[in-house]
DSSP file (Angstrom, degrees, kcal/mol; ACC not computed):
  #  RESIDUE AA STRUCTURE BP1 BP2  ACC     N-H-->O    O-->H-N    N-H-->O    O-->H-N    TCO  KAPPA ALPHA  PHI   PSI    X-CA   Y-CA   Z-CA
    1    1 A M    >>        0   0    0      0, 0.0     3,-0.8     0, 0.0     4,-0.7   0.000 360.0 360.0 360.0 -33.4  -71.7  -42.7 -128.2
    2    2 A N  T 34  +     0   0    0      1,-0.2     3,-0.0     2,-0.2     0, 0.0   0.725 360.0  56.8 -69.3 -20.3  -70.8  -41.4 -124.7
    3    3 A K  T 3> S+     0   0    0      1,-0.2     4,-1.7     2,-0.1    -1,-0.2   0.695  93.0  69.0 -83.5 -19.2  -73.9  -39.2 -124.7
    4    4 A I  H <> S+     0   0    0     -3,-0.8     4,-2.7     2,-0.2     5,-0.2   0.921  95.3  52.1 -68.5 -44.8  -76.4  -42.0 -125.3
    5    5 A A  H  X S+     0   0    0     -4,-0.7     4,-2.4     1,-0.2    -1,-0.2   0.927 111.7  44.5 -62.1 -48.2  -76.1  -43.7 -121.9
    6    6 A P  H  > S+     0   0    0      0, 0.0     4,-2.5     0, 0.0    -1,-0.2   0.896 114.3  50.4 -64.4 -37.2  -76.7  -40.6 -119.8
    7    7 A Q  H  X S+     0   0    0     -4,-1.7     4,-2.4     2,-0.2    -2,-0.2   0.914 111.2  48.4 -65.1 -41.4  -79.6  -39.5 -122.0
    8    8 A F  H  X S+     0   0    0     -4,-2.7     4,-2.4     2,-0.2    -1,-0.2   0.908 111.2  50.9 -63.6 -41.5  -81.1  -43.0 -121.7
    9    9 A G  H  X S+     0   0    0     -4,-2.4     4,-2.3     2,-0.2    -2,-0.2   0.911 111.2  47.7 -61.7 -43.6  -80.6  -42.9 -117.9
   10   10 A N  H  X S+     0   0    0     -4,-2.5     4,-2.3     2,-0.2    -2,-0.2   0.900 112.1  49.7 -65.1 -40.3  -82.4  -39.5 -117.7
   11   11 A S  H  X S+     0   0    0     -4,-2.4     4,-2.2     2,-0.2    -2,-0.2   0.899 111.1  49.4 -64.7 -40.3  -85.2  -40.7 -119.9
   12   12 A L  H  X S+     0   0    0     -4,-2.4     4,-2.2     2,-0.2    -2,-0.2   0.909 111.0  49.0 -66.3 -42.6  -85.7  -43.8 -117.7
   13   13 A Q  H  X S+     0   0    0     -4,-2.3     4,-1.9     1,-0.2    -2,-0.2   0.900 110.9  50.7 -63.4 -40.4  -85.7  -41.8 -114.5
   14   14 A S  H  X S+     0   0    0     -4,-2.3     4,-1.2     1,-0.2    -2,-0.2   0.897 110.2  49.9 -63.2 -40.5  -88.2  -39.4 -116.0
   15   15 A F  H  < S+     0   0    0     -4,-2.2    -2,-0.2     1,-0.2    -1,-0.2   0.895 110.3  49.8 -64.8 -40.7  -90.4  -42.3 -117.0
   16   16 A V  H  < S+     0   0    0     -4,-2.2    -1,-0.2     1,-0.2    -2,-0.2   0.863 111.0  49.4 -67.9 -36.0  -90.2  -43.9 -113.5
   17   17 A R  H  < S+     0   0    0     -4,-1.9     2,-0.3    -5,-0.2    -1,-0.2   0.735  87.1 101.3 -75.3 -23.1  -91.2  -40.5 -111.9
   18   18 A D     <  +     0   0    0     -4,-1.2     4,-0.1    -3,-0.2     3,-0.1  -0.478  43.6 176.0 -69.0 125.5  -94.2  -40.0 -114.1
   19   19 A E     >  +     0   0    0     -2,-0.3     4,-1.2     1,-0.1    -1,-0.1   0.274  50.7  99.3-114.4   9.0  -97.4  -40.9 -112.3
   20   20 A E  H  > S+     0   0    0      1,-0.2     4,-1.4     2,-0.2     3,-0.3   0.911  82.9  51.6 -64.5 -42.4 -100.1  -39.9 -114.9
   21   21 A G  H  > S+     0   0    0      1,-0.2     4,-2.0     2,-0.2    -1,-0.2   0.847 103.6  58.9 -63.5 -34.3 -100.5  -43.4 -116.2
   22   22 A A  H  > S+     0   0    0      1,-0.2     4,-2.3     2,-0.2    -1,-0.2   0.875 102.6  53.5 -64.3 -36.9 -101.1  -44.8 -112.6
   23   23 A Q  H  X S+     0   0    0     -4,-1.2     4,-2.4    -3,-0.3    -1,-0.2   0.889 107.2  51.0 -65.2 -38.8 -104.0  -42.4 -112.2
   24   24 A I  H  X S+     0   0    0     -4,-1.4     4,-2.2     2,-0.2    -1,-0.2   0.913 110.8  48.4 -65.5 -42.2 -105.7  -43.7 -115.3
   25   25 A V  H  X S+     0   0    0     -4,-2.0     4,-2.3     2,-0.2    -2,-0.2   0.904 110.6  51.6 -64.2 -41.3 -105.3  -47.3 -114.2
   26   26 A E  H  X S+     0   0    0     -4,-2.3     4,-2.3     1,-0.2    -2,-0.2   0.920 110.0  48.4 -62.7 -43.9 -106.7  -46.4 -110.8
   27   27 A Y  H  X S+     0   0    0     -4,-2.4     4,-2.4     1,-0.2    -1,-0.2   0.895 110.5  52.3 -63.4 -39.1 -109.8  -44.8 -112.3
   28   28 A G  H  X S+     0   0    0     -4,-2.2     4,-2.2     2,-0.2    -2,-0.2   0.903 109.9  48.1 -62.9 -41.7 -110.3  -47.8 -114.5
   29   29 A L  H  X S+     0   0    0     -4,-2.3     4,-2.5     2,-0.2    -2,-0.2   0.895 110.9  50.9 -66.2 -39.7 -110.2  -50.2 -111.6
   30   30 A I  H  X S+     0   0    0     -4,-2.3     4,-2.5     2,-0.2     5,-0.2   0.931 110.9  48.5 -62.7 -45.3 -112.6  -48.0 -109.6
   31   31 A I  H  X S+     0   0    0     -4,-2.4     4,-2.3     1,-0.2    -2,-0.2   0.903 111.8  50.2 -62.1 -41.3 -115.0  -48.0 -112.6
   32   32 A A  H  X S+     0   0    0     -4,-2.2     4,-2.3     2,-0.2    -2,-0.2   0.924 112.0  46.4 -63.8 -44.9 -114.8  -51.7 -113.0
   33   33 A V  H  X S+     0   0    0     -4,-2.5     4,-2.5     1,-0.2    -2,-0.2   0.913 113.6  48.2 -65.7 -42.7 -115.4  -52.4 -109.3
   34   34 A V  H  X S+     0   0    0     -4,-2.5     4,-2.4    -5,-0.2    -1,-0.2   0.899 111.5  51.1 -64.6 -39.9 -118.4  -50.1 -109.2
   35   35 A S  H  X S+     0   0    0     -4,-2.3     4,-2.3    -5,-0.2    -2,-0.2   0.923 111.3  46.9 -63.8 -44.5 -119.8  -51.6 -112.3
   36   36 A I  H  X S+     0   0    0     -4,-2.3     4,-2.5     1,-0.2     5,-0.2   0.924 112.7  49.7 -63.6 -44.1 -119.6  -55.1 -111.0
   37   37 A A  H  X S+     0   0    0     -4,-2.5     4,-2.4     1,-0.2    -1,-0.2   0.892 110.7  50.8 -62.1 -39.4 -121.1  -54.1 -107.6
   38   38 A L  H  X S+     0   0    0     -4,-2.4     4,-2.5     2,-0.2     5,-0.2   0.922 110.9  47.4 -65.2 -44.3 -124.0  -52.4 -109.5
   39   39 A V  H  X S+     0   0    0     -4,-2.3     4,-2.4     2,-0.2    -2,-0.2   0.921 113.5  48.1 -63.8 -43.4 -124.7  -55.4 -111.6
   40   40 A L  H  X S+     0   0    0     -4,-2.5     4,-2.1     2,-0.2    -2,-0.2   0.894 112.3  49.3 -64.9 -39.1 -124.6  -57.7 -108.6
   41   41 A A  H  X S+     0   0    0     -4,-2.4     4,-1.9     2,-0.2    -2,-0.2   0.921 113.2  46.0 -66.0 -43.1 -126.9  -55.4 -106.6
   42   42 A L  H  X S+     0   0    0     -4,-2.5     4,-2.1     2,-0.2    -2,-0.2   0.870 111.1  53.0 -67.7 -35.6 -129.4  -55.1 -109.4
   43   43 A K  H  X S+     0   0    0     -4,-2.4     4,-1.4    -5,-0.2    -1,-0.2   0.905 108.7  50.5 -65.0 -39.7 -129.3  -58.9 -109.9
   44   44 A G  H  < S+     0   0    0     -4,-2.1    -2,-0.2     1,-0.2    -1,-0.2   0.865 111.0  48.8 -64.9 -36.4 -130.0  -59.3 -106.2
   45   45 A L  H  < S+     0   0    0     -4,-1.9    -1,-0.2     1,-0.2    -2,-0.2   0.860 113.4  46.1 -71.0 -35.2 -133.0  -57.0 -106.5
   46   46 A A  H  < S-     0   0    0     -4,-2.1    -1,-0.2     1,-0.2    -2,-0.2   0.699 106.1-134.0 -82.0 -19.3 -134.4  -58.7 -109.5
   47   47 A G     <  -     0   0    0     -4,-1.4    -1,-0.2    -5,-0.2    -2,-0.1  -0.137  23.7 -86.5  84.3 170.4 -134.0  -62.2 -108.2
   48   48 A T  S    S+     0   0    0     -4,-0.1    -1,-0.2    -3,-0.1     2,-0.1   0.632  98.2  87.8 -92.6 -14.3 -132.6  -65.1 -110.0
   49   49 A G  S    S-     0   0    0     -3,-0.1     3,-0.4     1,-0.1     2,-0.1  -0.332  75.5-117.8 -82.8 165.3 -135.9  -66.2 -111.7
   50   50 A T  S    S+     0   0    0      1,-0.2    -1,-0.1    -2,-0.1    -2,-0.1  -0.398  77.7  83.0 -91.5 176.4 -137.3  -65.0 -115.0
   51   51 A G  S    S+     0   0    0      1,-0.5    -1,-0.2    -2,-0.1     3,-0.0   0.042  75.6  85.4 114.6 -25.0 -140.6  -63.2 -115.4
   52   52 A T  S  > S-     0   0    0     -3,-0.4     4,-2.7    -6,-0.1    -1,-0.5  -0.812  85.0-119.7-103.5 151.3 -139.3  -59.7 -114.6
   53   53 A P  H  > S+     0   0    0      0, 0.0     4,-2.0     0, 0.0     5,-0.1   0.909 114.7  42.5 -56.8 -43.2 -137.8  -57.5 -117.3
   54   54 A F  H  > S+     0   0    0      2,-0.2     4,-2.6     1,-0.2     5,-0.2   0.884 112.4  53.8 -73.0 -35.7 -134.5  -57.3 -115.4
   55   55 A G  H  > S+     0   0    0      2,-0.2     4,-2.1     1,-0.2    -1,-0.2   0.901 109.6  48.5 -62.3 -40.8 -134.5  -60.9 -114.5
   56   56 A D  H  X S+     0   0    0     -4,-2.7     4,-2.3     2,-0.2    -1,-0.2   0.900 111.0  51.2 -64.0 -41.3 -135.0  -61.8 -118.2
   57   57 A F  H  X S+     0   0    0     -4,-2.0     4,-2.5    -5,-0.2    -2,-0.2   0.925 110.1  48.4 -62.0 -45.5 -132.1  -59.5 -119.2
   58   58 A I  H  X S+     0   0    0     -4,-2.6     4,-2.6     1,-0.2    -1,-0.2   0.891 110.3  52.3 -63.1 -39.6 -129.8  -61.1 -116.6
   59   59 A A  H  X S+     0   0    0     -4,-2.1     4,-2.3     2,-0.2    -1,-0.2   0.909 110.7  47.5 -63.7 -41.6 -130.7  -64.5 -117.8
   60   60 A R  H  X S+     0   0    0     -4,-2.3     4,-2.2     2,-0.2    -2,-0.2   0.913 113.1  47.8 -65.9 -42.2 -129.9  -63.6 -121.5
   61   61 A V  H  X S+     0   0    0     -4,-2.5     4,-2.7     2,-0.2     5,-0.2   0.908 111.5  50.9 -65.1 -41.4 -126.6  -62.0 -120.5
   62   62 A T  H  X S+     0   0    0     -4,-2.6     4,-2.2     1,-0.2     6,-0.3   0.927 111.2  47.7 -62.2 -45.0 -125.6  -65.0 -118.4
   63   63 A K  H  X>S+     0   0    0     -4,-2.3     6,-1.1     1,-0.2     5,-1.1   0.895 113.6  48.8 -62.8 -38.8 -126.4  -67.4 -121.3
   64   64 A C  H  <5S+     0   0    0     -4,-2.2    -2,-0.2     1,-0.2    -1,-0.2   0.917 113.9  44.4 -67.4 -43.9 -124.5  -65.2 -123.7
   65   65 A L  H  <5S+     0   0    0     -4,-2.7    -2,-0.2     1,-0.2    -1,-0.2   0.822 115.0  47.2 -73.7 -31.2 -121.4  -64.9 -121.4
   66   66 A T  H  <5S-     0   0    0     -4,-2.2    -1,-0.2    -5,-0.2    -2,-0.2   0.635 106.1-126.2 -85.9 -12.7 -121.3  -68.6 -120.5
   67   67 A G  T  <5S+     0   0    0     -4,-1.0    -3,-0.2    -5,-0.2    -4,-0.1   0.642  73.0 124.8  81.5  14.2 -121.7  -69.7 -124.1
   68   68 A T  S   <S+     0   0    0     -5,-1.1     2,-0.3    -6,-0.3    -4,-0.1   0.625  78.7  13.6 -82.2 -11.3 -124.7  -71.9 -123.5
   69   69 A A  S    S-     0   0    0     -6,-1.1     2,-0.2    -9,-0.1    -2,-0.2  -0.954  90.5 -86.3-151.5 168.0 -126.9  -70.1 -126.0
   70   70 A T        -     0   0    0     -2,-0.3     2,-0.6     1,-0.1    -6,-0.1  -0.514  46.2-110.2 -78.1 149.6 -126.5  -67.7 -128.9
   71   71 A C              0   0    0     -2,-0.2    -1,-0.1     1,-0.2   -10,-0.1  -0.702 360.0 360.0 -83.2 121.3 -126.5  -64.0 -128.1
   72   72 A T              0   0    0     -2,-0.6    -1,-0.2   -12,-0.1   -12,-0.0   0.337 360.0 360.0-127.3 360.0 -129.7  -62.3 -129.3
């Protein structure tokens, strides 16, 4: 029983020192921010109106995400 507490302490210290998971989270956040910026930039280029292929795509995605229409 006396060996469990020190082993748990060592395991906890090892877990706290491990930084591999932090790198994965950072890469995920970078990808998310770049993706959002890309969509906003493309939306700005296409305009808010319909009639262009990308404008129509953005309108369909907006309707789908806001729940105002069915996703097709």
